N, C-alpha and C positions, 0 to 999 in steps of 0.2 A: 613762647612761654610754656605751652603744654609739653613740648619736648624737653625743655630744661627741667621741669618738674619730673618728667619721666626718667631723665638721666639720674637725677638725685635719688629718686626712688630705687632705680636699678642698682646704684652704688650701695645704698643701704642694704638692700636685699642681698647683694653679692657679699657684702661684709659680714652680714649675719650668717649666710651659708658658709663662708670661709671659716668663720669662728667655730661654727657648729662642726664642720668637717674636721678642723684642727683638733677640736676637743674630742671628737670621736676617735681620731687617729691617736691622740695622746692617751685616751682611756684604753684603747685597744693595746697600745704599747705598754701602758702601765700594767695591764692584766698579764701581758706576756712577761714583763719584767718580774712581776710577783711570782709567776709560775717558775721562772728561772731561779729567783732567790730561794723559793721553797725547795726547788730541786737541789740547789747548792747546799742549803741547810741540811737537807736529808743526806746528801753525799758526805758532808763534813761529819755529821753525827755518826754515820755508818763507819767512816774511817776511824774516828776516835773510839767507837765501840770495838772495832777490830784490834786496836792497840791495847785496849783494856783486857780483851779476851786473851791476847798474847801474854800479857803480864800474868793473868790468872793461870794460863797454861804453864808458864815458867815456874810459878809458885808451886803448882801441883807436882812439877818435876822433883823439887826438893822435898815436898811434904810426903811424897810416896816412896822416896828412897829409904831402904832399911839402914843405910849408913851414909856417911858424908858423900856428897856429889863432888867428883873430882873435876879439875880444870878441863881435862880432856873430854869428859862426858858433857860438860857444859858447852865446850867448843863444838862438839859434834851436834848437839841439840840445836844450837843457833845456826850452824851450817846447814842443817836440814830445813830450817825455816825459809831459806832462799830469800833473804830480806830484800835484796836488790830488786827482785821481780815482784814479790808479793806485798812487800811493805816499803815502797820507795821513799816515803817520808821518814822512815825509821832510821835514826842515826846510830843508836847503840842499845845493846841489851846487857844488863849488868846484874851482879850479885854482890851485895854488901854483907860481910860476915860480922856478927855481933859476938863480943866476948868481953870478959872483965879485965881489969888492969892486971890481975894476977897471971893471966894467960897471955899477956901482950908479947912477951919475949918468945914464948913457944910459937905463937902465931906468926911472928915476923920470921923466925928461923924456918918455919915450915914453908912459908911462901918462897923464901929465898932458895930453898933446897928443891922446889917443885920443878922437875925437868920433863914433865909429861908433854909439854908442847915445845918448849925451848930447851935444847940440851944443855945450854949454859945456865939455865935457871934464871933467877932474878936476884942476883947478888946485891943489887943496889936498891932493893925494895925497902921503903921506909914509910912510916905512918906520918901523914901530914894532916893537920899542923902538928909539929912535934910537941912533945910533953905527954905526961901521963894524966889519964883521967879515969874516973871510976868505971866508966863503961865506954867501950869503943864499938863503932860500926863502920867498917872500912871496905871500900871498893876493892874486891879481890879478883872477881871475874868481870872482864869487860870485852865484849865482842861487838865490833872489831876493836882490837887493842890499839893499833897504830894511831888512829885519829884522836884517841882519848888517853894516850899514855900518861899525860899529866894528871889524869884523874886516878890513876892506879895508886892505891894506898890512901886515898882521901878519906878522912874520918868525918862521917856525917851524923855521928851519934849525938852530937850536941844540938842537932836540928830538932826543934820542938815538934815539927810535923812528923818527923820520923818516929820520935818517941810516942806521939799521939797515935800513930798508925799501929805501933807495937802494942800499945795498951788496948786499943779498941778492935784490932784485928780487921779493920776495914781498908778497902782500896783507897789510895790517896794519890793526889796529883799536886803539882806545884801550882800555887795560886798566882804566881808572877812568872814572867819569862826568865829563862836562864840564859845569860849571854855566854856564848862559847867562842873562844878565840881560836880560829882555825889556823892551820899552818900558813895559809896565805894572809894571815892577819886580817881576814875579812870578818867583821863582827857578824855573828850568827845568833839568832834567837831560837830558843827551843823550849819544849815543854817536857816535864819529867813526870812519869807515872810509876808508882811502886806499890808493892803489896807485901806485908809481913809474912815470914816463913817460920813455921813451928815444927818441932820434932814430930815424927810420925808416931801417932798413937798417944801423944801427950794430951792431958786434960787441958781445956781452954775455957773453963767455966767462969773464971774471973780474971781480974787484972794480974793478980799474983801468979796464977797458974799460967797465964799467957807469957808473963815475963820469964817464968822458970823454964818454959818450953821454947822460948824465942831463939831462933837460929840466926836471924838477920832479915834482910829484905831483898826482893828482886824487883827490877824495874826496867823501864825503857826511856830513852830520850828521843823526842820527836822534833824534827826540824820544821818549824812553823812555815817558812817560805815554801818548802817542798810540799807540805801538807796542803797549803792554799793552792799552789800551782797544780797539784794533782786533781784537786776538786774542779778547778777552772778548765783543766784539760779534759776532764771527764765530760763536762757539760758542753764543751765545744761551742762556747758563745764568745765571739770576738769582742774584745773591749770590756769584758766583765772584770770588775775589781772587787776584792774582798779584804776587809779589815776586821781583825778580832780584837775584842776588848775583854779584859778580865774584870768582870763586874762593872759597876757604874752605869751611867746613862748614855755613854757614847759621846759625850761632849769633848772639848779640847783638853780638858784636864786628864782624861783617860789616856792610857798608854796604848797606842794602836799596835796591832799585830797583823801583818807587817806594815812597813811604811809604804804608802801608795803615791802614785803620781798626782800632781795637782788636778783637781776635778775640772772637767770641761765646763764651758759656759752653760750648756743644757745637759743635765744628767738626771738619771732616775736613781734614787737611793732607797734602801730598805734596811732596817735594823731588826734582826731576828735573834731570839734567845737560843743558846747552845747549852744543853745540860751535859757538863763535863764531869761525870762521876760525882754528882752532888754539887758541883760548883756551877754557878750560873755564869756563862760567858755570853757575850753579845757579838754577833757577826753583822758587820755593816757591808751591804752589797751595793755597788755603784756600777752604772752602765750609761754611757753617753747615748743621747738620742740618735745621733747619726749612725751609731752601731746597731741600734735597735730597730730603727725604721727600715721598712723594705721599700721597693720602688713604688708600689701602690700608695703607701703611706705618704711618700714625698709628693706624688702627683695628685692624689685625691683632693687636698685642699685647694690646689690651683684649678683643678677641674670644677670643683664646687663653685669657686669664685667665678670662673668663666660661664658656667651654666647659670649661676645666679644673675650675672650681669646680662648675658644674652637673653636668657629665659624671661627675666623680669622686663627687659626692653620689649621682647615680643609680646609678653602678656600685657604690658602697658599699651603697646601699639594696638593689640586686639581690643583692649578696653576702650581706647580712644576711638578706634574704628566703629565699634558697637555703639559707643556713645553718640558719635556723629551720625551713624546710620539711624539710631533711634531718634536722635534729635531731628534729622532730616525727615524720617518717617512721620514723626509727630507734626513737623511743620507742614509736610505734604497732606497729612490727614486734616490738619486745621485748615489748610488752603482748600482741600477738597470739600470739607464741610462748609467752608465759607462760600465756595462756588455753588455747591448743591443747595445750600440754604438760600442763596441769592437767586437761583433760577426760578422762573415762574412755573414750577412743575413739582409734582409729588414723586419722590424717589424712595424706594425701599428695597430691601433684600430679605428673602425668606428661605429657610432651609427645608429639608425634606420632612422635618418634624413639625412643620407649620410654625416655626419660631422665627420671629423677626431678628435678624442679625444686624440690620442697619435701617434707619429711616432718617430723612432730613427734617429740618425744622417745620417746613410747610406741611409735611405729612402728619407730624405730631400735632401741629396746630389744628389741622382739620379734625383730628381725633379728640381735641380738647385735652391733650396731655403734653408732658415734656418728653423729649426723645429718650432720656435715661429711664423713664417710666414704661417705655414700650420695648426697647431693645432687650432681647433675651426672653421675652414673653411670647406665649402662643397667641395666634390671631384671635381665637375665641375668647381670650382673656381681656382683649382690649377693644374688640368689636362685637356688635350684636351677633349671636351665634348664627342666625340665618344669613346675615351678610357675610360673615367669615366663611361659612360653608360654600356660599356662591362664589366667592373669590377663589377659594381653594380648588374648586372644580376647574377653574381656568388654569390655576397654577399647576395642577396635577397633569394637565395635558402637556404642559411644557416639560415636566419631569419625565413623563412616559415617552414622549416622542422626540424631545431634544430640539424642537423647532421653535422659531420665533412666533409670537402671537400678537396680533394687534386687534383690539376690540374697543368699542365705546360702551360705557356703562354709566349708570346713575349712582351718585354717592350722596348720602344724607349726612351733612356735617353735624357736629355736636350741638350746634345752635338751631338745628332743624332746617337749615337752608339746603335746598336740593341743587346740586351742581352736576354738570355733564363733563365727563372726562374721557379723553382718548388715551388708552393705555397700550404701551408696547412692552411686552415681556420677553426677556432674553435669558437663555439658560447659561449657567456658569459651569464650565467643565473642569473637573479635576480627575486626573488619571483616567480620562476617557469616560467618566461618569458625570451625570448632571448632579451637582452637589447643592446648588442653590438657584434661585430665580431672582433676577433683577427686574423690577418694574419701574417704568417711568410714565407717569400720568400727567397729561397736559389738560388744563382746564379749558374746555371748548364750549363753555356755556354760552358765551356771546356768539360764537360761531354757530352753535346749535340754534340760537334764536334767529340769527340771520338766515340760516337755512330754512327755518320754519317760515320766516317772512318771504323768502324766495319761493318756497313751495306754495305759499298762499298766493304770491304774485303769479306763479305759473298756473295755478288753478284758476285764478281770475282770467289769465290769458286764454286758458283752455275753454273757459266758459264763454269768453268773448268770441273766440273762433268758432265755437259750437253754435252760438247764436247767429253769427254772421253766416256760417255755413247753412243754417236753417233758412235764413232769409234769402240766400242766393239759390240754394238748391230747390226751394219750393217752386219758384217760377220755371227753373230749368227742368224740373220734373214734368211740368205741364208741357213744355216745348217738346221734350223727348217723347212723352206719352202721346201727345196729339199727333206728332209726326209719324209715330208708329201706327196709330189708328188710321191716319190719312193714307199711309202707304198701302194699307189693306184694301182701301176702296178706290185708290187712284188707278185710272185706266189710260190717261194720256201719258205717253213716254216723256214728254217735256215736263209735265207736272211731277211725274215720278222721279225724274232726274233732280228737279228742284228739291223735292221732299227728301230724297236720299242725301243730298248735300246738306240740307238743314239738319237731318238726323245725325250725320257724321260730324258736322261742325259742333252740334250740341254735345255729342259724346266727347269731342276734343276739349270743348270748354269745360265740361265736367272734369276731365283730367287735369286741366290747368287749375281749376278750383281745388282739386285734391292736392296738387303740388303746393299751392299757397298754404293750405291748411297743414300740410305735412312738412313744411320747410324746417320747422324746429325738430321734427323727427329725423330728418335727413342729417341735420347737424349732430344729433345724438346717436346716429347710426341705428335707428330703430325702425326705419322704413321697411315694410314687408313687400316683397315682390310676388306677383302671381306667376303661376306656372301653367300656361295654356298652350294649346296647339294653334299655330297661325300659319298663314301663307305669306311669303315674301312679296309675291305679286300683289296680293290684296293690301299689304302694308304700303307698298309704293303707290298703289292706286289711291289710297286714303290721303297720302301726302299730296298727290297730284290734284285730287278733288278739292282739297282745302286751300292750296296755294297756287293752283294753276291760273285762276283768274287774276290774282295779284301779280303774278309774274308777267302775264300777257299785258296787263295794264302798264307795266314798266318797260315793255318791249323786250322781255326776256323769254327764253324758251327753257322748259324743264326737260332734261334728258335723263333717262334711267338706264342703268347698266348693271344687270345682275349676273354674277358668275354662273355659267351653265353647269358647273360642277356642284353647285350648292343644291341641297335638297329643296324642292319647292315647299315642303312642309317642315317647319321647325317648331321647337317647343321653348317657350320663354314667356316674357311679359311684353306682349305686343303694344300695349298702351304706353309703356315706358320707352320702348324703342321708337315708337311713333313720335312721342314727345320730344326726344332728343333730335330726331331727324327733322321735325317741324321747326325746332329752334334753330338748328344749323341752317336749314333751307331758308327760313324767314330772314335770318341775318344776311345770307348770301343775296337774296332778292333786295333786301333793304339797302345794302351797300354796293349794288351794281346798277349801272345805268344802261348797259346793253350787253349783248352776247348771250351766252348759254350758262345755265346752272346745271351741273352734272351731279346726279346722285348715284353712287356706285356701291355695290355689295360684293365683297370678295372673301372667299374662304382661306384662312391662314393655316390653321391646324385642324386635322380631323382625327377623331378617335372613335372607339365604340360608344363612348358616353356622349359625344356631341362634337360640335365644331366651334372653333374660334373665328367669328366673322368680323371683318373690318368694313365699316360703313364710312364713306367719304362724301363730302359735299364740296365741290370745287366751283369757284366763281372767278370772274375777271374784273373784280371791283377795285376798290381803292387800296387794298392791301394794308399791311402793318409793318412796322419796324420790329427788330428783335427785342428792343426795350419794351415796346408795347405788348408784344406777345408774352413776355416774362410774367406780367401781372394780369394776364387776360382772364384766368379762371379763378379770380377772387370775387367774393361776394359784392354785389352792387358796383361792379367795376366795368368801365368801358375804356377802350384804347385811348380815346381823346374826349375830354368833356364836351368839346364842340359837337361831337356826334349825337349827343343827347338832344341838343337843340335842333339839329338838322334831321336826324333820323328817328328820334324817340327811343323808347325802351328804358328798362330799369336796371339792366345789368345783372339780373338775378338768374336769367336762363342758363348761362354757361356754367355757373357753379352747380346748379341743379343737374345739368347734363353730366358734368364731371362725376358727381357723386353717384348718379344713377348708373353710369357706365362702370364705375368701380364696384357697385353692388352686383352688377351682372357679370363680374369676373373679368373686366377689361380695363381700359383706360382711355384717355382723350389726348388730343394734341392738335397742333395747327402748323402748317407750313405756309409762310406768307412772305411776299415781297412787295414793298410799297409801289403802288401804281400798276402792279401786274396781277393782283388778285390773291386769293387765299384758298387753301384746302383744309377744311376742318374735318377731322376724322375721330372716330371712336371705335372701340372693339367691345364685343360682348360674346360670352361663351353661351351658346345655345345648344339645347338638346335635340334629339331626334323626335319628330312627331309620333304620337302613339294613337291618336284618333284618326279615323278614316273619314276625312272631311269631304263634303260635297263641293261642287263647283262654287267658287266664291261669289260668282255673280248671282247665285240663287240665295234668297234669304233662308236662314236656318230654321227649319220647321220645328215646332214643339213636338217632342216624342209623343206618340199616341198613348203609351201607358200613363204619361203625365196628365194628358187631357181626360183619359178615362178616370183617373183618380179624382180630378177636380169636378168632373161633370156631376151635377146634382148636389154638390156640397153647398151648405148654407154658411156664408162668411159674413162676419161683422167687421165693418171698416170704421175704425175710430180715427177720424181725420177732420181737422177744422178748416183746411184750405179747399175751396170749392173746385179749383182746377184739378187738384190731386184727387178729389173725390170722383170727378168725372172720368179722369184717366183710368183709375183703378176699377171703377164700376164697369166701364165699357170693356176693359181688358178681361176682367173676370167673367162678365156675362157672356162675352164671345167664347170663353172656354167652357160655358155651360153651367156656371155657378150662380147661385142666388146671393145677391149682395144687399145688406142692410147697412145704412150709414148712420153713425153717431158723431155729433159735432164736438164732443169732449168726453172725458173719462167718466163723468157722472152719468151721462146719457148711455154710455156703453154698458155700465154695470146694471143700470135699470133695465136695458133691453135683454141682457144676459139672464136676469132673474125672471123675465117673463117667458123666454123661449130658449131653446138649445141651439148653439152654433157649433159648426164643425171646426171653425177656425176664427181667430180674431187677429186682424191686422191693426197694430197699435202704433199710432204716431207718438213720439216721446214728448214733444212740446205742443201742448194744447191749453186753451183757457179753462178756467174752472177747476179742472183736475188733470194733471199731466199724465203721461203714459207710465211713469215710474210708480207713482202713487196708485194709479188704477190697477197695475199688475200686482202690486203688493196686496191690495184689497182682494183681488181675485184669488190669489194663493192662500189667503187667510180664511176664505169662506169655504167651508166643506162642500157647498153645493156647486162651487165654481172652480175649485182648485185643480181639476183635471183638464181644464180647457187648454187648447193649444193657442199660445200667444206668440205672434211674430212681430218683432219690432220693425216698423216701416217708417224710417225717419231720415231727415237730412243731416243729422248729427253723425259725422263720419269719423270722429276721433276714437282712438283705441280705448281711452278712458270711458267714453260714452258706451262703447260696445261692452266693456267689462261690467260697467254699472248696470246695463240693461239685462245682461245674463245673470248678474248677481241678484237682481230683484225678482227673478223667476221667469223671464221670457225664454222661449224655446229656441228662437232663431233671430237673426239680426240681418236686415237687408237695408242698404243705404239708398237714398235718393241722389241723383235721378235714377229711376228704376229701369233695369233691364227687364223687359217683359218676359222673355224666356226664363231668366233666372228666377224671377218672382214666381212664375208658375211652377217651376221645378221645386222650389223651396216649399211652396204650399203643398204640392203633391207629396213630397217627402214627409212633411210634418203630419199630414193626414194618414199616410201609410204607417208611420210610427205609432200614431194614436191607436190605429186599428190593431197593431201587433203588440202594443204595450212597451215599445222601446222608448228609451230616453233620447231627448234631442241631442244633437252633436254640438260640440263647442265651436266658438268662433264664427267666422263668416262662411265657412265651408258648408255647402248645401247638403241636405240629407241624401240626395242622389249621389253626390260625389263621395260621401262617406259609405254609401252602399257599394260602389265600385270605384276604387282608386286606380285610374288608368296609369298613373305614373308608377305605382308599385307594380302593376301588371307588366308594364314595359320594362322596368328594371329587372324583373325576375327572368324575362325571356329575351333580353337583348333587343327590345323594340322590334322584334321580328313579327310582322302581322300574322303570318301563318301559324307560328308557334303560339302566339297570344290567343288566337281563336281556338286552336286545337285544345290547349290545356285549360282554357277557361270553361269550355263546354264539357270537357272531361271532369272538371271539378264539380259541375252541376250533377253529372251522373253519379260521381262518387259520393257527393253530399246526399243525394236521394237514397242511395243504398245505406249510407251511414245512419241517416235518420230512421230508416226502417229497423236497423239493428238496435238503435237506441230505444225505439218504442218496444221492441221485444225484450230488451234488458230491463227496462222499467217495469214491464208487465210481470217479469219474473223476480222483481226486487233485486236484480243483479246490478247494484249501483256501481260496482268497480268496473264492470264491462261498459256501462254507459259513460263513466268518466274517461276510460281509455279511448272510446270513440270520440268523445268531445275533444280530448287532447290532440288526436290525430287530425281531426277536421280543423282545429285551430291553425295548425301549421299550413294546411292546404289553403284555407281561406285567406290567410295573410299573403301567401305566395301569389294569388291571383288578384289581390286588392279588395277582397270582400271583407272590409273592416268591420261593419256592423255584424255580419254573420260570425266573424271571428270572435267578437266580444261575447256573443251568446254562447259560442262553443266553449270559450274559456270559463264562462259561468257554469256551464254543464260539467266541466272538468273539475270544478271545486267540490263536487259530490264526495270525492274521495276523502277530503279533509273533514267532512261533517261527521262521518261515522255511521254505523249501521242503524241504530235506533233513531237517531236524529234524522237520518236520511229517510227512513220510513215515515216519520212524522211529516216531513216536507214533500212527500211523494206528489201531492196535488200541485205543488209549485213547480216541480220538475216536469210534470205532464203539460202544464201551461207553457213552460219554457220550450218544450218540444213543439207545441203548436205554433208559437211565435217563430221558431226556427224554420218550420215547414212553410209558413206563410212568407217569410223573408226569402227563402230559396226560390219561391215562385216569382217574387218580385225581381230577384236577381236574374232569373232566366229571361224575363221580359226585357229588363234593362240591357243585359248583354246582347240580346238580339238587336236592340236599337243601336248600341254603340259599336258592336263588332260584326253585324250582319248575321246571316243564317249560320247555323252550326257547321263547322268544317266536316267534310266527309271523312269518316273513320278510315284509317289505313288498315288494310287487311292484316290480320295477325296481331294488331294492337290489343292490349289488354287494359281494361279500365281498372285503376287502382284507387284506393281510398286517399292516399296522400300524393299530391303533385310533386314530382321529383324536380328539384331546382337544378339548372345548369351550373357548371363550375363558375365560381366567382359571383353568383347571384347573391 
């Protein structure tokens, strides 16, 4: 249907264009025809004027002669005109002599006797028509004579026109054509023009005078066909036809001059006036269209027709295409709007001017408006300005960086309801530039509520685990503490062996408790590993001590095989390694009835940074199929449910072992054959040991500087458990401290208000007032706020640790307590209190922060000689640097003091003296304070120098314990202020 309409439209357009083109062609042809007709008119008039001038010239010939003009003179005159060339349409030139009847005979005799041209004369000359009249006017001279011999002697005096011309003396012409019978008897039409001739010098003032002086008339005869053909030939227009009319309107009643061919079917005609010596003639010009049109005129209408047809079809096709494109676009836009309005999300688009270019219905509904009321407006016009500016800050990041952005934000709807949205913002690129931002916001309010509920459930779980930890760790603390105290007084080797096994088993049980509490952390990937030096031999001994009796009871033997190429001292997390080995070994013992359980350690890859070690536990037990092995390392999974009834176990150990191995940079696996036994293995990436450990058989003594720091200190123990009170009291009293016990937080504050304590050991969960509230009250009281408070608790969760430090505690130590660690932490806290230093973050002790052996080992490739050499060189350099700082402060040269601080910062970090490095960095900040302000704070900087000096002495003591005596200086070595790091450090 559409194309039929298009075809009809194209035909109409083509017809209109064809008609217009045809009209243009005809108009152009008509203008050309009119120019031709005008040119023909002008040529015709020019020729007629030429004939009139010829008549006037001939009249002048007679008027100027003193006597009569002879025939011979007239003949020569006409001969000189060269009529054939100059006047082709001129047929004859004549002279008619006028005389009275009385002179008739004399005139006739004179003509007959005239032999000037013809020797025989004209003996037959006679006046026609015959008869006598009062006045005669006879053709006497005719040139040429031969064609018009019948006119020789013709009397025209009776012609009124001739008489009228005589009387008025004016030029005259025949008003009607004169038919001339040629010798060929072909009718010929002609025009006659004449002018009266008067005697030379005669008066012509009136009619009488003119008649008295009248000699006759001269004239010419013009052939009308020749005249017309001459004009047409001059114009050189093929097909041009010309008809002359003597007066009238040119209709059929007029006599045409000359006769023309029948007019063609399509002709152009024009009738123009011809002024013929006072007579109005009309000339009708005719020209056929085929003779007037050129090639372009013939082709142009057809071209217009074709262009109109084809062009209009193309135009119509374009229109139809645009229409359907627009229609399709509208449908797609409606469909898109329908889809976007139906999705449970807010969708909008915004340009760089913060103008909304699109929003869906849900977005508009949330604003309390219609979409048409928002699109095209600025965000500040439809949203609260503060909200709009906050959203624009997010949009601006997308415009500037061209990156996707996903955020959660809170939106207050027009009805005041607060909703949570997750918004993804995507840039719209045009010509490589971000021109707009599309935002899609999903309502996550319900999910937000569920997350809040889940967080609350997790918090409840954490609280439950914390409480359970407290209940389990409190008696465990007593076991570890009592066994530690008993070991100090045990003399019997057998009793000492029992106590050591109890001590190690309790340590392992503490690790298992930690695993249970941290299982959720393992799943979330948040379990932290310790980095300690340990001995492989000692690790294997611990496994043998804990599982040797169990293996013997089942008739099994434990064999240990350690690669001789492995370093006896490695760095890693020995508790986690032991935990995995105990799990694998316990399973091997559980599922074996006889034979040997072999525990092997092999080095796989060695580098400067450490070694990848493979641990294997091989047994000759029941074995497993490949299908059972595939799901072995899943949570709470065992190869066969029947094994739970026969052998026990929860199936939790293997998944914990797998994740621990992955945290240590390795993996786990098993090679097993049913009935032939299994080999469980895991790998761990371990570093090189950096501490110089004593023989593992000897208990690690407490460093003497630590004991010196604690000796004489007065410590308040806030603890409600009597066993923990006994363990901590005896441990601290053996170190030389005075211990006062408070059963809850309220008693602790009361005691602190009565006397001063060097340190407070604060349990977190106590009746009446817990440790958190007690610490907050201590920090809020100006009299107590500077007290050192160390958290001593069974709550081992990371949240508990963060909560304890947030409420103002200086350190955090978990139960069961490691005696040496507790003493080191207390000594470090007391040292910081004396020097004014702030407590360190986390579970890292003050001593560890004082000297980070890992950083020292990393700087010098774990080379003991280099570590000793450069550590003690640093002490010498720091001593000289502090002396230079003291001199600079005394001279108010704060820039030099800052430079020394900056240099010592680099050196301190290189050897692991982190606390000293922080003080050096604080000293380096003098530069940013400025001269006047620095002078004002000079007392603070001298105090800082005093703390740095005291800390250096503590570092010297600690380095002597950790590294041994200072290395002997190499001759020629020069002590420098900054320790030079090796390449790659």
